[in-house]
Backbone and ligand atoms as CSV (ligand in chain L), in Angstrom:
chain,resi,resn,atom,element,x,y,z
A,1,UNK,N,N,129.428,134.347,91.293
A,1,UNK,CA,C,129.468,134.379,92.754
A,1,UNK,C,C,128.242,133.658,93.329
A,2,UNK,N,N,127.091,133.879,92.745
A,2,UNK,CA,C,125.885,133.235,93.268
A,2,UNK,C,C,125.964,131.712,93.104
A,3,UNK,N,N,126.623,131.248,92.059
A,3,UNK,CA,C,126.771,129.803,91.859
A,3,UNK,C,C,127.599,129.188,92.972
A,4,UNK,N,N,128.699,129.850,93.309
A,4,UNK,CA,C,129.564,129.357,94.384
A,4,UNK,C,C,128.802,129.355,95.703
A,5,UNK,N,N,128.057,130.404,95.931
A,5,UNK,CA,C,127.312,130.516,97.186
A,5,UNK,C,C,126.268,129.401,97.302
A,6,UNK,N,N,125.534,129.147,96.222
A,6,UNK,CA,C,124.495,128.120,96.300
A,6,UNK,C,C,125.107,126.741,96.513
A,7,UNK,N,N,126.306,126.540,95.982
A,7,UNK,CA,C,126.988,125.263,96.187
A,7,UNK,C,C,127.288,125.056,97.676
A,8,UNK,N,N,127.709,126.113,98.327
A,8,UNK,CA,C,128.011,126.037,99.764
A,8,UNK,C,C,126.727,125.737,100.553
A,9,UNK,N,N,125.666,126.394,100.194
A,9,UNK,CA,C,124.395,126.202,100.893
A,9,UNK,C,C,123.932,124.750,100.778
A,10,UNK,N,N,124.092,124.169,99.591
A,10,UNK,CA,C,123.594,122.815,99.387
A,10,UNK,C,C,124.535,121.744,99.935
A,11,UNK,N,N,125.752,122.109,100.303
A,11,UNK,CA,C,126.725,121.124,100.753
A,11,UNK,C,C,126.277,120.399,102.014
A,12,UNK,N,N,125.436,121.015,102.812
A,12,UNK,CA,C,125.021,120.404,104.062
A,12,UNK,C,C,123.689,119.663,103.964
A,13,UNK,N,N,123.106,119.618,102.794
A,13,UNK,CA,C,121.788,118.998,102.665
A,13,UNK,C,C,121.905,117.472,102.735
A,14,UNK,N,N,121.169,116.892,103.642
A,14,UNK,CA,C,121.214,115.440,103.822
A,14,UNK,C,C,119.857,114.800,103.553
A,15,UNK,N,N,119.086,115.410,102.678
A,15,UNK,CA,C,117.807,114.815,102.310
A,15,UNK,C,C,117.400,115.297,100.922
A,16,UNK,N,N,116.476,114.559,100.330
A,16,UNK,CA,C,115.931,114.943,99.036
A,16,UNK,C,C,114.474,114.493,98.990
A,17,UNK,N,N,113.672,115.195,98.216
A,17,UNK,CA,C,112.288,114.782,98.018
A,17,UNK,C,C,112.120,114.324,96.571
A,18,UNK,N,N,111.481,113.190,96.406
A,18,UNK,CA,C,111.213,112.714,95.055
A,18,UNK,C,C,109.727,112.382,94.943
A,19,UNK,N,N,109.112,112.911,93.906
A,19,UNK,CA,C,107.671,112.778,93.713
A,19,UNK,C,C,107.366,111.674,92.705
A,20,UNK,N,N,106.257,111.006,92.965
A,20,UNK,CA,C,105.725,110.067,91.983
A,20,UNK,C,C,104.216,110.305,91.903
A,21,UNK,N,N,103.576,109.611,90.962
A,21,UNK,CA,C,102.152,109.867,90.759
A,21,UNK,C,C,101.505,108.669,90.076
A,22,UNK,N,N,100.248,108.828,89.688
A,22,UNK,CA,C,99.568,107.771,88.934
A,22,UNK,C,C,100.137,107.643,87.521
A,23,UNK,N,N,101.030,108.540,87.135
A,23,UNK,CA,C,101.618,108.525,85.792
A,23,UNK,C,C,102.803,107.566,85.672
A,24,UNK,N,N,103.082,106.807,86.745
A,24,UNK,CA,C,104.170,105.830,86.726
A,24,UNK,C,C,105.522,106.451,86.374
A,25,UNK,N,N,105.869,107.510,87.089
A,25,UNK,CA,C,107.204,108.077,86.896
A,25,UNK,C,C,107.638,108.861,88.121
A,26,UNK,N,N,108.949,108.983,88.269
A,26,UNK,CA,C,109.538,109.844,89.293
A,26,UNK,C,C,109.746,111.229,88.681
A,27,UNK,N,N,109.839,112.238,89.526
A,27,UNK,CA,C,110.115,113.577,88.997
A,27,UNK,C,C,111.614,113.873,88.926
A,28,UNK,N,N,112.452,112.904,89.310
A,28,UNK,CA,C,113.902,113.112,89.238
A,28,UNK,C,C,114.574,111.920,88.560
A,29,UNK,N,N,115.619,112.226,87.804
A,29,UNK,CA,C,116.410,111.176,87.155
A,29,UNK,C,C,117.733,110.950,87.887
A,30,UNK,N,N,118.070,111.907,88.752
A,30,UNK,CA,C,119.333,111.811,89.489
A,30,UNK,C,C,119.088,112.196,90.942
A,31,UNK,N,N,119.625,111.403,91.856
A,31,UNK,CA,C,119.639,111.765,93.279
A,31,UNK,C,C,121.102,111.934,93.669
A,32,UNK,N,N,121.431,113.115,94.119
A,32,UNK,CA,C,122.800,113.390,94.550
A,32,UNK,C,C,122.910,113.135,96.048
A,33,UNK,N,N,123.565,112.049,96.412
A,33,UNK,CA,C,123.726,111.709,97.830
A,33,UNK,C,C,125.034,112.304,98.340
A,34,UNK,N,N,124.911,113.088,99.382
A,34,UNK,CA,C,126.086,113.694,100.005
A,34,UNK,C,C,126.766,112.650,100.887
A,35,UNK,N,N,127.955,112.226,100.475
A,35,UNK,CA,C,128.649,111.142,101.169
A,35,UNK,C,C,129.082,111.521,102.577
A,36,UNK,N,N,129.131,112.802,102.870
A,36,UNK,CA,C,129.568,113.220,104.212
A,36,UNK,C,C,128.428,113.182,105.231
A,37,UNK,N,N,127.205,112.948,104.780
A,37,UNK,CA,C,126.069,112.841,105.715
A,37,UNK,C,C,126.130,111.498,106.448
A,38,UNK,N,N,125.883,111.525,107.748
A,38,UNK,CA,C,125.825,110.265,108.511
A,38,UNK,C,C,124.622,109.444,108.079
A,39,UNK,N,N,123.534,110.173,107.804
A,39,UNK,CA,C,122.311,109.540,107.333
A,39,UNK,C,C,121.724,110.449,106.268
A,40,UNK,N,N,121.209,109.840,105.211
A,40,UNK,CA,C,120.636,110.615,104.114
A,40,UNK,C,C,119.206,110.142,103.918
A,41,UNK,N,N,118.265,111.075,103.953
A,41,UNK,CA,C,116.844,110.710,103.880
A,41,UNK,C,C,116.268,111.018,102.498
A,42,UNK,N,N,115.643,110.011,101.921
A,42,UNK,CA,C,114.940,110.199,100.655
A,42,UNK,C,C,113.442,110.179,100.961
A,43,UNK,N,N,112.800,111.325,100.798
A,43,UNK,CA,C,111.360,111.449,101.026
A,43,UNK,C,C,110.656,111.096,99.715
A,44,UNK,N,N,110.003,109.940,99.692
A,44,UNK,CA,C,109.277,109.518,98.498
A,44,UNK,C,C,107.801,109.837,98.681
A,45,UNK,N,N,107.247,110.578,97.738
A,45,UNK,CA,C,105.837,110.961,97.813
A,45,UNK,C,C,105.082,110.460,96.583
A,46,UNK,N,N,103.795,110.211,96.778
A,46,UNK,CA,C,102.932,109.724,95.694
A,46,UNK,C,C,101.711,110.636,95.665
A,47,UNK,N,N,101.650,111.479,94.648
A,47,UNK,CA,C,100.582,112.489,94.588
A,47,UNK,C,C,99.331,111.985,93.870
A,48,UNK,N,N,99.333,110.690,93.503
A,48,UNK,CA,C,98.192,110.160,92.756
A,48,UNK,C,C,97.024,109.766,93.639
A,49,UNK,N,N,96.105,109.024,93.062
A,49,UNK,CA,C,94.900,108.582,93.774
A,49,UNK,C,C,94.775,107.061,93.818
A,50,UNK,N,N,95.512,106.363,92.983
A,50,UNK,CA,C,95.363,104.909,92.898
A,50,UNK,C,C,96.009,104.219,94.102
A,51,UNK,N,N,95.391,103.110,94.558
A,51,UNK,CA,C,95.949,102.396,95.720
A,51,UNK,C,C,97.271,101.702,95.393
A,52,UNK,N,N,97.985,101.344,96.455
A,52,UNK,CA,C,99.338,100.819,96.249
A,52,UNK,C,C,99.379,99.452,95.581
A,53,UNK,N,N,98.292,98.686,95.664
A,53,UNK,CA,C,98.318,97.387,94.984
A,53,UNK,C,C,98.047,97.523,93.482
A,54,UNK,N,N,97.675,98.737,93.049
A,54,UNK,CA,C,97.401,98.983,91.629
A,54,UNK,C,C,98.505,99.832,90.993
A,55,UNK,N,N,98.881,100.908,91.684
A,55,UNK,CA,C,99.895,101.839,91.169
A,55,UNK,C,C,100.862,102.184,92.304
A,56,UNK,N,N,101.382,101.133,92.951
A,56,UNK,CA,C,102.318,101.346,94.063
A,56,UNK,C,C,103.694,101.742,93.560
A,57,UNK,N,N,104.386,102.531,94.373
A,57,UNK,CA,C,105.767,102.896,94.048
A,57,UNK,C,C,106.639,102.723,95.285
A,58,UNK,N,N,107.885,102.361,95.047
A,58,UNK,CA,C,108.879,102.345,96.103
A,58,UNK,C,C,110.190,102.837,95.506
A,59,UNK,N,N,111.248,102.714,96.269
A,59,UNK,CA,C,112.549,103.138,95.760
A,59,UNK,C,C,113.586,102.138,96.252
A,60,UNK,N,N,114.238,101.487,95.298
A,60,UNK,CA,C,115.233,100.452,95.577
A,60,UNK,C,C,116.568,100.942,95.032
A,61,UNK,N,N,117.627,100.742,95.810
A,61,UNK,CA,C,118.963,101.167,95.367
A,61,UNK,C,C,119.864,99.944,95.227
A,62,UNK,N,N,120.477,99.845,94.053
A,62,UNK,CA,C,121.370,98.721,93.734
A,62,UNK,C,C,122.544,99.251,92.908
A,63,UNK,N,N,123.561,98.395,92.752
A,63,UNK,CA,C,124.602,98.721,91.779
A,63,UNK,C,C,123.996,98.577,90.388
A,64,UNK,N,N,124.337,99.505,89.511
A,64,UNK,CA,C,123.806,99.458,88.146
A,64,UNK,C,C,124.149,98.132,87.465
A,65,UNK,N,N,125.297,97.563,87.793
A,65,UNK,CA,C,125.692,96.268,87.215
A,65,UNK,C,C,124.709,95.145,87.580
A,66,UNK,N,N,123.980,95.326,88.696
A,66,UNK,CA,C,123.041,94.283,89.148
A,66,UNK,C,C,121.611,94.517,88.657
A,67,UNK,N,N,121.410,95.556,87.873
A,67,UNK,CA,C,120.042,95.932,87.490
A,67,UNK,C,C,119.288,94.797,86.779
A,68,UNK,N,N,119.907,94.190,85.786
A,68,UNK,CA,C,119.211,93.137,85.035
A,68,UNK,C,C,118.908,91.932,85.916
A,69,UNK,N,N,119.873,91.567,86.751
A,69,UNK,CA,C,119.687,90.430,87.653
A,69,UNK,C,C,118.541,90.688,88.633
A,70,UNK,N,N,118.571,91.850,89.284
A,70,UNK,CA,C,117.561,92.136,90.311
A,70,UNK,C,C,116.179,92.299,89.688
A,71,UNK,N,N,116.080,93.041,88.600
A,71,UNK,CA,C,114.751,93.278,88.020
A,71,UNK,C,C,114.163,92.000,87.419
A,72,UNK,N,N,115.022,91.039,87.081
A,72,UNK,CA,C,114.507,89.766,86.556
A,72,UNK,C,C,113.812,88.958,87.647
A,73,UNK,N,N,114.061,89.315,88.926
A,73,UNK,CA,C,113.457,88.584,90.055
A,73,UNK,C,C,112.125,89.196,90.501
A,74,UNK,N,N,111.746,90.355,89.911
A,74,UNK,CA,C,110.491,90.998,90.314
A,74,UNK,C,C,109.317,90.087,89.973
A,75,UNK,N,N,108.467,89.863,90.974
A,75,UNK,CA,C,107.295,89.009,90.745
A,75,UNK,C,C,106.196,89.361,91.730
A,76,UNK,N,N,104.952,89.346,91.264
A,76,UNK,CA,C,103.794,89.531,92.136
A,76,UNK,C,C,103.825,88.513,93.285
A,77,UNK,N,N,104.406,87.338,93.020
A,77,UNK,CA,C,104.409,86.262,94.007
A,77,UNK,C,C,105.154,86.646,95.287
A,78,UNK,N,N,106.098,87.577,95.207
A,78,UNK,CA,C,106.848,87.983,96.404
A,78,UNK,C,C,106.040,88.931,97.294
A,79,UNK,N,N,104.995,89.508,96.746
A,79,UNK,CA,C,104.073,90.303,97.557
A,79,UNK,C,C,104.463,91.758,97.718
A,80,UNK,N,N,103.453,92.548,97.975
A,80,UNK,CA,C,103.616,93.996,98.114
A,80,UNK,C,C,104.541,94.365,99.281
A,81,UNK,N,N,104.391,93.649,100.409
A,81,UNK,CA,C,105.184,93.998,101.601
A,81,UNK,C,C,106.679,93.831,101.375
A,82,UNK,N,N,107.062,93.000,100.434
A,82,UNK,CA,C,108.489,92.810,100.136
A,82,UNK,C,C,108.897,93.595,98.891
A,83,UNK,N,N,108.006,94.444,98.408
A,83,UNK,CA,C,108.313,95.210,97.211
A,83,UNK,C,C,108.445,94.315,95.993
A,84,UNK,N,N,107.764,93.174,96.027
A,84,UNK,CA,C,107.738,92.242,94.894
A,84,UNK,C,C,109.128,91.709,94.544
A,85,UNK,N,N,110.026,91.726,95.549
A,85,UNK,CA,C,111.386,91.214,95.350
A,85,UNK,C,C,111.696,90.168,96.418
A,86,UNK,N,N,112.501,89.157,96.062
A,86,UNK,CA,C,112.971,88.234,97.096
A,86,UNK,C,C,114.056,88.918,97.933
A,87,UNK,N,N,114.382,88.355,99.089
A,87,UNK,CA,C,115.528,88.858,99.849
A,87,UNK,C,C,116.781,88.524,99.061
A,88,UNK,N,N,117.567,89.532,98.715
A,88,UNK,CA,C,118.804,89.276,97.982
A,88,UNK,C,C,119.833,90.343,98.327
A,89,UNK,N,N,121.091,89.906,98.416
A,89,UNK,CA,C,122.155,90.792,98.894
A,89,UNK,C,C,122.395,91.962,97.939
A,90,UNK,N,N,121.997,91.799,96.677
A,90,UNK,CA,C,122.211,92.883,95.710
A,90,UNK,C,C,121.358,94.111,96.016
A,91,UNK,N,N,120.260,93.916,96.766
A,91,UNK,CA,C,119.406,95.051,97.130
A,91,UNK,C,C,120.044,95.762,98.329
A,92,UNK,N,N,120.579,96.948,98.088
A,92,UNK,CA,C,121.316,97.659,99.142
A,92,UNK,C,C,120.351,98.405,100.050
A,93,UNK,N,N,119.390,99.103,99.461
A,93,UNK,CA,C,118.351,99.806,100.218
A,93,UNK,C,C,117.012,99.630,99.501
A,94,UNK,N,N,115.940,99.540,100.309
A,94,UNK,CA,C,114.608,99.363,99.712
A,94,UNK,C,C,113.577,100.026,100.610
A,95,UNK,N,N,112.764,100.897,100.045
A,95,UNK,CA,C,111.685,101.525,100.821
A,95,UNK,C,C,110.446,100.653,100.766
A,96,UNK,N,N,109.470,100.992,101.583
A,96,UNK,CA,C,108.169,100.330,101.478
A,96,UNK,C,C,107.463,100.834,100.210
A,97,UNK,N,N,106.438,100.111,99.811
A,97,UNK,CA,C,105.614,100.517,98.665
A,97,UNK,C,C,104.507,101.437,99.168
A,98,UNK,N,N,104.304,102.553,98.471
A,98,UNK,CA,C,103.239,103.493,98.848
A,98,UNK,C,C,102.255,103.664,97.701
A,99,UNK,N,N,101.044,104.056,98.061
A,99,UNK,CA,C,100.009,104.328,97.066
A,99,UNK,C,C,99.677,105.808,97.031
A,100,UNK,N,N,98.655,106.160,96.268
A,100,UNK,CA,C,98.269,107.556,96.099
A,100,UNK,C,C,98.014,108.262,97.423
A,101,UNK,N,N,98.542,109.471,97.552
A,101,UNK,CA,C,98.349,110.275,98.746
A,101,UNK,C,C,99.256,109.904,99.908
A,102,UNK,N,N,100.114,108.910,99.699
A,102,UNK,CA,C,100.999,108.464,100.791
A,102,UNK,C,C,102.425,108.950,100.562
A,103,UNK,N,N,103.208,108.836,101.626
A,103,UNK,CA,C,104.634,109.141,101.509
A,103,UNK,C,C,105.404,108.261,102.470
A,104,UNK,N,N,106.683,108.105,102.191
A,104,UNK,CA,C,107.535,107.304,103.056
A,104,UNK,C,C,108.936,107.901,103.037
A,105,UNK,N,N,109.733,107.504,104.004
A,105,UNK,CA,C,111.119,107.968,104.066
A,105,UNK,C,C,112.047,106.767,103.983
A,106,UNK,N,N,112.951,106.808,103.025
A,106,UNK,CA,C,114.015,105.800,102.953
A,106,UNK,C,C,115.272,106.453,103.514
A,107,UNK,N,N,115.690,105.962,104.681
A,107,UNK,CA,C,116.876,106.529,105.323
A,107,UNK,C,C,118.058,105.626,105.002
A,108,UNK,N,N,119.067,106.191,104.363
A,108,UNK,CA,C,120.206,105.366,103.963
A,108,UNK,C,C,121.481,105.854,104.634
A,109,UNK,N,N,122.417,104.925,104.764
A,109,UNK,CA,C,123.735,105.251,105.305
A,109,UNK,C,C,124.681,105.411,104.111
A,110,UNK,N,N,125.072,106.648,103.790
A,110,UNK,CA,C,125.891,106.870,102.587
A,110,UNK,C,C,127.223,106.129,102.608
A,111,UNK,N,N,127.698,105.749,103.806
A,111,UNK,CA,C,128.984,105.047,103.852
A,111,UNK,C,C,128.880,103.649,103.245
A,112,UNK,N,N,127.632,103.175,103.017
A,112,UNK,CA,C,127.458,101.875,102.351
A,112,UNK,C,C,127.551,101.995,100.831
A,113,UNK,N,N,127.682,103.229,100.336
A,113,UNK,CA,C,127.838,103.452,98.906
A,113,UNK,C,C,129.268,103.911,98.643
A,114,UNK,N,N,129.887,103.317,97.629
A,114,UNK,CA,C,131.290,103.590,97.346
A,114,UNK,C,C,131.418,104.593,96.206
A,115,UNK,N,N,132.235,105.602,96.445
A,115,UNK,CA,C,132.475,106.580,95.383
A,115,UNK,C,C,133.108,105.883,94.182
A,116,UNK,N,N,132.660,106.260,92.983
A,116,UNK,CA,C,133.207,105.670,91.766
A,116,UNK,C,C,132.404,104.481,91.264
A,117,UNK,N,N,131.500,103.949,92.121
A,117,UNK,CA,C,130.634,102.850,91.694
A,117,UNK,C,C,129.325,103.446,91.169
A,118,UNK,N,N,128.813,102.860,90.093
A,118,UNK,CA,C,127.584,103.357,89.469
A,118,UNK,C,C,126.367,102.706,90.145
A,119,UNK,N,N,125.512,103.523,90.758
A,119,UNK,CA,C,124.311,103.018,91.418
A,119,UNK,C,C,123.051,103.501,90.704
A,120,UNK,N,N,122.036,102.668,90.764
A,120,UNK,CA,C,120.744,102.995,90.151
A,120,UNK,C,C,119.650,102.898,91.206
A,121,UNK,N,N,118.669,103.815,91.135
A,121,UNK,CA,C,117.456,103.651,91.940
A,121,UNK,C,C,116.308,103.333,90.985
A,122,UNK,N,N,115.375,102.510,91.461
A,122,UNK,CA,C,114.243,102.159,90.609
A,122,UNK,C,C,113.057,101.753,91.464
A,123,UNK,N,N,111.897,101.662,90.821
A,123,UNK,CA,C,110.674,101.190,91.470
A,123,UNK,C,C,110.502,99.719,91.124
A,124,UNK,N,N,110.322,98.872,92.161
A,124,UNK,CA,C,110.233,97.429,91.909
A,124,UNK,C,C,108.798,96.924,91.786
A,125,UNK,N,N,107.818,97.846,91.677
A,125,UNK,CA,C,106.454,97.392,91.361
A,125,UNK,C,C,106.504,96.779,89.956
A,126,UNK,N,N,105.910,95.575,89.794
A,126,UNK,CA,C,106.007,94.899,88.484
A,126,UNK,C,C,105.638,95.807,87.310
A,127,UNK,N,N,106.544,95.879,86.344
A,127,UNK,CA,C,106.308,96.650,85.134
A,127,UNK,C,C,106.754,98.096,85.187
A,128,UNK,N,N,107.244,98.560,86.352
A,128,UNK,CA,C,107.552,99.983,86.486
A,128,UNK,C,C,109.012,100.350,86.210
A,129,UNK,N,N,109.936,99.414,86.412
A,129,UNK,CA,C,111.358,99.811,86.421
A,129,UNK,C,C,111.860,100.327,85.079
A,130,UNK,N,N,111.226,99.926,83.990
A,130,UNK,CA,C,111.713,100.378,82.684
A,130,UNK,C,C,111.633,101.900,82.567
A,131,UNK,N,N,110.608,102.476,83.201
A,131,UNK,CA,C,110.424,103.928,83.165
A,131,UNK,C,C,110.886,104.566,84.467
A,132,UNK,N,N,110.552,103.902,85.574
A,132,UNK,CA,C,110.853,104.496,86.894
A,132,UNK,C,C,112.238,104.075,87.365
A,133,UNK,N,N,113.244,104.770,86.832
A,133,UNK,CA,C,114.598,104.545,87.312
A,133,UNK,C,C,115.462,105.758,87.071
A,134,UNK,N,N,116.532,105.826,87.845
A,134,UNK,CA,C,117.458,106.939,87.711
A,134,UNK,C,C,118.778,106.577,88.363
A,135,UNK,N,N,119.681,107.553,88.394
A,135,UNK,CA,C,121.021,107.296,88.903
A,135,UNK,C,C,121.234,107.960,90.272
A,136,UNK,N,N,122.000,107.255,91.093
A,136,UNK,CA,C,122.462,107.807,92.369
A,136,UNK,C,C,123.867,108.355,92.130
A,137,UNK,N,N,124.050,109.625,92.407
A,137,UNK,CA,C,125.391,110.222,92.293
A,137,UNK,C,C,125.918,110.491,93.709
A,138,UNK,N,N,127.128,110.076,93.942
A,138,UNK,CA,C,127.720,110.250,95.279
A,138,UNK,C,C,128.782,111.350,95.208
L,1,CU,CU,CU,106.214,102.370,90.651
């Protein structure tokens, strides 16, 4: 009974918090996006001390099929303000890069994500995506 009840309570949640740190990792491997939310907020936090140009983190959402293509474009040359990525249609959502002690909100429109399609979130700071990635479940 308690399982059913907790499911009902969580059905209306339209936000999630995900933590990162100087350890170059997220605290979640899966983000469950409620497709019925008009807007879904991902609160990204960085509990570390290192500045964003050294240990910056962001959160980028793409189709899993595009992961190799998009991550191959990561380059310092694109700059921190662009999350070290060029403008490309494969990037569906992208937060700003934050450093230690900072936080940001990535507000997404769940209707832009299709049920049945496999999506991945990752950090596009150079060298981070191999460890800092997870799945978006709709
Ligand atoms: Cu990172």
